[in-house]
TIRO-238851 format. One record per residue (C-alpha): residue number from 1; z, x, y. Coordinates in steps of 0.5 Angstrom, whole numbers, plus 500, padded with zeros to 3 digits. Layout:
! residues N
PT  gudo    Z    X    Y
PT   NUM    Z    X    Y
...
END
This chain:
! residues 450
PT  gudo    Z    X    Y
PT     1  500  500  500
PT     2  499  502  507
PT     3  506  502  511
PT     4  508  503  518
PT     5  515  505  519
PT     6  518  505  526
PT     7  524  509  527
PT     8  527  515  524
PT     9  534  514  524
PT    10  538  514  518
PT    11  535  508  515
PT    12  528  509  517
PT    13  528  516  514
PT    14  531  514  507
PT    15  526  508  507
PT    16  520  513  509
PT    17  522  518  503
PT    18  523  513  498
PT    19  516  509  499
PT    20  513  516  500
PT    21  515  518  493
PT    22  513  512  490
PT    23  506  514  493
PT    24  505  509  499
PT    25  501  511  505
PT    26  506  512  510
PT    27  505  512  518
PT    28  512  513  522
PT    29  513  512  529
PT    30  518  515  533
PT    31  520  516  541
PT    32  522  523  538
PT    33  517  528  537
PT    34  521  533  533
PT    35  523  527  528
PT    36  516  525  527
PT    37  514  533  526
PT    38  519  534  521
PT    39  517  528  517
PT    40  510  530  517
PT    41  512  537  515
PT    42  517  535  510
PT    43  513  529  507
PT    44  506  527  505
PT    45  506  522  511
PT    46  502  521  518
PT    47  506  521  525
PT    48  505  517  531
PT    49  510  519  537
PT    50  511  513  542
PT    51  514  506  543
PT    52  513  502  537
PT    53  513  495  541
PT    54  507  498  545
PT    55  500  495  542
PT    56  497  502  543
PT    57  502  505  539
PT    58  501  500  534
PT    59  494  501  534
PT    60  494  508  533
PT    61  498  507  527
PT    62  493  503  524
PT    63  497  496  525
PT    64  490  492  524
PT    65  489  495  517
PT    66  496  496  514
PT    67  499  492  509
PT    68  507  492  512
PT    69  511  494  518
PT    70  518  496  517
PT    71  522  496  524
PT    72  528  500  523
PT    73  530  503  530
PT    74  537  502  532
PT    75  535  497  537
PT    76  535  490  534
PT    77  531  487  540
PT    78  526  492  540
PT    79  525  491  532
PT    80  524  484  533
PT    81  519  485  538
PT    82  515  490  535
PT    83  514  485  529
PT    84  512  480  533
PT    85  507  484  536
PT    86  504  487  530
PT    87  504  480  527
PT    88  499  478  533
PT    89  495  484  531
PT    90  494  482  524
PT    91  498  486  520
PT    92  500  483  513
PT    93  508  483  512
PT    94  513  485  517
PT    95  521  487  516
PT    96  525  487  522
PT    97  532  491  522
PT    98  537  487  526
PT    99  545  488  526
PT   100  548  483  531
PT   101  551  477  529
PT   102  548  472  533
PT   103  541  474  530
PT   104  544  473  523
PT   105  544  465  524
PT   106  539  465  530
PT   107  533  467  526
PT   108  535  464  519
PT   109  527  462  519
PT   110  524  468  520
PT   111  517  466  519
PT   112  517  462  525
PT   113  517  469  529
PT   114  512  472  524
PT   115  517  476  520
PT   116  517  476  513
PT   117  524  479  512
PT   118  530  480  517
PT   119  535  486  514
PT   120  542  486  517
PT   121  545  493  514
PT   122  552  491  517
PT   123  552  485  513
PT   124  550  488  507
PT   125  555  493  507
PT   126  560  488  508
PT   127  558  484  502
PT   128  558  490  498
PT   129  566  491  500
PT   130  568  484  499
PT   131  565  484  492
PT   132  569  491  491
PT   133  576  487  494
PT   134  575  482  489
PT   135  575  487  483
PT   136  579  492  486
PT   137  579  496  479
PT   138  571  497  480
PT   139  568  502  484
PT   140  562  498  486
PT   141  560  491  485
PT   142  553  488  485
PT   143  550  482  483
PT   144  543  479  480
PT   145  540  472  480
PT   146  544  469  486
PT   147  551  471  483
PT   148  550  469  476
PT   149  551  476  473
PT   150  555  482  476
PT   151  554  489  476
PT   152  560  493  476
PT   153  562  500  476
PT   154  569  503  474
PT   155  572  509  472
PT   156  576  510  465
PT   157  583  513  466
PT   158  586  517  461
PT   159  591  512  459
PT   160  585  506  458
PT   161  585  503  451
PT   162  577  504  452
PT   163  578  512  450
PT   164  575  513  444
PT   165  572  507  443
PT   166  565  506  441
PT   167  560  501  444
PT   168  558  498  437
PT   169  566  496  436
PT   170  567  494  444
PT   171  566  486  442
PT   172  571  487  436
PT   173  576  489  441
PT   174  575  485  447
PT   175  574  478  447
PT   176  570  478  454
PT   177  562  478  453
PT   178  560  485  457
PT   179  555  490  456
PT   180  556  497  458
PT   181  549  499  460
PT   182  550  506  463
PT   183  555  511  464
PT   184  556  518  468
PT   185  559  523  464
PT   186  560  530  467
PT   187  555  528  473
PT   188  550  526  468
PT   189  546  519  467
PT   190  547  516  460
PT   191  544  510  458
PT   192  548  509  452
PT   193  547  506  445
PT   194  551  503  440
PT   195  554  510  437
PT   196  556  512  444
PT   197  564  513  444
PT   198  567  512  451
PT   199  571  518  454
PT   200  577  519  459
PT   201  574  520  466
PT   202  567  517  464
PT   203  564  512  470
PT   204  561  506  466
PT   205  557  500  469
PT   206  557  494  466
PT   207  553  487  466
PT   208  557  480  465
PT   209  559  474  469
PT   210  564  474  474
PT   211  568  470  469
PT   212  567  475  463
PT   213  569  481  468
PT   214  575  478  470
PT   215  577  477  463
PT   216  575  484  461
PT   217  579  487  466
PT   218  585  482  465
PT   219  585  485  457
PT   220  585  492  460
PT   221  591  490  464
PT   222  588  492  471
PT   223  590  488  477
PT   224  587  482  480
PT   225  583  481  487
PT   226  586  484  493
PT   227  591  479  497
PT   228  591  483  503
PT   229  587  489  507
PT   230  587  493  513
PT   231  581  495  516
PT   232  580  500  521
PT   233  574  500  526
PT   234  572  493  530
PT   235  565  494  528
PT   236  560  489  527
PT   237  561  491  519
PT   238  568  489  520
PT   239  567  483  523
PT   240  562  481  517
PT   241  567  483  512
PT   242  573  479  515
PT   243  569  473  515
PT   244  568  474  508
PT   245  575  476  506
PT   246  577  469  510
PT   247  573  465  505
PT   248  576  468  499
PT   249  583  468  501
PT   250  584  475  503
PT   251  589  477  509
PT   252  586  482  513
PT   253  588  486  519
PT   254  583  490  523
PT   255  586  496  527
PT   256  581  497  533
PT   257  582  502  539
PT   258  578  498  544
PT   259  582  493  547
PT   260  575  489  549
PT   261  573  489  542
PT   262  580  486  540
PT   263  579  480  544
PT   264  572  478  542
PT   265  574  479  535
PT   266  581  475  536
PT   267  577  470  539
PT   268  572  469  533
PT   269  576  471  527
PT   270  582  465  527
PT   271  585  468  520
PT   272  585  475  521
PT   273  590  479  525
PT   274  587  484  530
PT   275  591  490  532
PT   276  590  494  539
PT   277  591  501  537
PT   278  588  508  534
PT   279  587  507  526
PT   280  587  515  526
PT   281  594  515  528
PT   282  598  516  522
PT   283  604  513  524
PT   284  601  507  527
PT   285  598  506  520
PT   286  605  506  516
PT   287  608  502  522
PT   288  602  496  520
PT   289  604  496  513
PT   290  599  501  510
PT   291  604  503  504
PT   292  605  495  502
PT   293  597  493  503
PT   294  593  492  497
PT   295  586  495  500
PT   296  584  500  506
PT   297  577  500  509
PT   298  575  505  513
PT   299  569  503  518
PT   300  570  507  524
PT   301  564  510  527
PT   302  565  517  525
PT   303  564  519  517
PT   304  569  525  518
PT   305  575  520  521
PT   306  573  515  516
PT   307  574  520  510
PT   308  581  523  513
PT   309  584  516  514
PT   310  582  514  507
PT   311  585  521  504
PT   312  591  519  508
PT   313  591  512  505
PT   314  590  514  498
PT   315  596  519  499
PT   316  600  513  500
PT   317  598  510  494
PT   318  594  504  496
PT   319  591  501  490
PT   320  584  500  493
PT   321  581  505  498
PT   322  573  504  501
PT   323  570  509  506
PT   324  564  508  510
PT   325  559  514  510
PT   326  552  515  513
PT   327  552  522  511
PT   328  551  522  503
PT   329  553  530  503
PT   330  560  528  504
PT   331  559  523  497
PT   332  561  529  492
PT   333  567  531  496
PT   334  570  524  496
PT   335  569  523  489
PT   336  573  529  487
PT   337  578  527  492
PT   338  579  521  488
PT   339  576  516  493
PT   340  570  513  489
PT   341  569  506  493
PT   342  564  509  498
PT   343  559  504  502
PT   344  553  506  506
PT   345  549  502  510
PT   346  543  506  510
PT   347  543  506  502
PT   348  544  498  501
PT   349  538  497  507
PT   350  533  502  503
PT   351  534  498  497
PT   352  533  491  500
PT   353  527  494  503
PT   354  524  498  497
PT   355  525  491  493
PT   356  521  487  498
PT   357  515  492  498
PT   358  515  492  490
PT   359  515  485  490
PT   360  509  484  495
PT   361  506  490  492
PT   362  505  486  485
PT   363  500  481  484
PT   364  504  476  481
PT   365  511  473  481
PT   366  513  478  475
PT   367  515  483  480
PT   368  522  486  482
PT   369  527  481  484
PT   370  533  486  485
PT   371  534  493  485
PT   372  540  498  485
PT   373  540  505  485
PT   374  546  508  481
PT   375  549  515  479
PT   376  547  519  485
PT   377  540  515  485
PT   378  538  518  479
PT   379  538  511  475
PT   380  535  504  477
PT   381  538  497  475
PT   382  532  492  476
PT   383  531  485  475
PT   384  524  482  473
PT   385  522  475  473
PT   386  518  474  466
PT   387  512  471  468
PT   388  506  469  463
PT   389  503  476  465
PT   390  508  479  460
PT   391  505  481  454
PT   392  510  481  449
PT   393  514  474  449
PT   394  517  472  442
PT   395  518  479  440
PT   396  525  482  438
PT   397  528  487  443
PT   398  529  492  437
PT   399  521  491  435
PT   400  519  492  443
PT   401  516  499  444
PT   402  520  501  450
PT   403  520  507  454
PT   404  525  512  453
PT   405  531  512  457
PT   406  531  505  458
PT   407  535  499  456
PT   408  535  491  456
PT   409  542  490  460
PT   410  541  482  460
PT   411  537  476  460
PT   412  538  470  464
PT   413  535  464  461
PT   414  536  457  465
PT   415  542  460  469
PT   416  546  462  463
PT   417  547  470  461
PT   418  545  472  455
PT   419  548  479  453
PT   420  542  482  449
PT   421  542  484  442
PT   422  536  487  438
PT   423  534  480  435
PT   424  534  477  442
PT   425  527  476  445
PT   426  524  475  452
PT   427  521  468  454
PT   428  517  466  459
PT   429  521  464  466
PT   430  527  469  464
PT   431  530  473  469
PT   432  531  480  465
PT   433  535  486  467
PT   434  533  493  466
PT   435  536  500  466
PT   436  532  506  467
PT   437  532  513  468
PT   438  525  513  471
PT   439  523  510  477
PT   440  517  506  480
PT   441  517  500  475
PT   442  513  494  479
PT   443  513  489  473
PT   444  516  487  467
PT   445  510  490  463
PT   446  512  497  466
PT   447  518  497  461
PT   448  513  497  455
PT   449  510  504  452
PT   450  503  502  450
END
């Protein structure tokens, strides 16, 4: 596909890198000539320096013949205007990044503006954190098929009854219907077979319904949903997060050092306590009940400050600590320090946009419906729709000639999750969850090794 990407900040650069790697023809636009030059030199892309809302600049980038434009600058209004102009100039599809809460509701019907998709990085990050707080023992939680299936990542402690258990015996020891679909051991990604034996410090990824995950964690003796949380930083992400927490009955307290922001947040969030103060002040954190809270979420503007605050919270034995970072170079350091739940607005946004690109790049509706990157982006978990174009309906999974390093992790049929065995088959209109260590899968047929 011919794709124009506007804005080479953290989000735009990540999208550019991923889509260029998948073989798309990319043109990047940015006001900063050095950023454009660096992108052109580092990747197989073309570059244009200028304002992405200028029709002349867009024409220079080839907007008339392009299939898609992604407006991912840090300016919401510029992104929306860019997409409107690109649409008038004849581009096929448009994606605008927009973070402000007023645009979340105002432009729910994106098609009226010529927008194909509106992506809100802060809202996506807030939903990620909210899901984590529902299952505090989890490192990360994502969902498929509108929430019918959850993907949960968790760490196996030394004392866990899972240690020494082979996957083929999992169902004998636990009533919950769960499937361990991927694992990380010593930094390596594994797609496990039945003879895989769980070890302490493995990071496991399971798929199941919310009900079965709750039952599974209960059988492991792990804690339930967080009851309260301290959130440092009164950002847009914090606002979205506390809105979500209010819905599920988790009491939240925001600590924000900007008094004006505190007033705005206090007016909008009726069930959330807002404290005017500096969240990097350790004495203040203790005074506000750090030692008694179930969860601590660091959402400040500085990665370094978020990391320091999170380490302080972890040192006070807060059961769940979640840290927002934009520079993923800090990821390994956090993991080694025992802080595993990390969110990145650029990663969640990039995944959403890449999924959309794969969907529109597929000629039928059997393309990727949802995609997640796990284990440092080396493994993908994808959801496909099984349309009539699939070539192996009715064939037992054990008899499918599947590509290597691939697992069928779930089949959703008529809204019900089937945890697949070798005897199960794929039927038309199923949603199928696939785990693979390969990338570039665009349709369900790509799982087959012809």
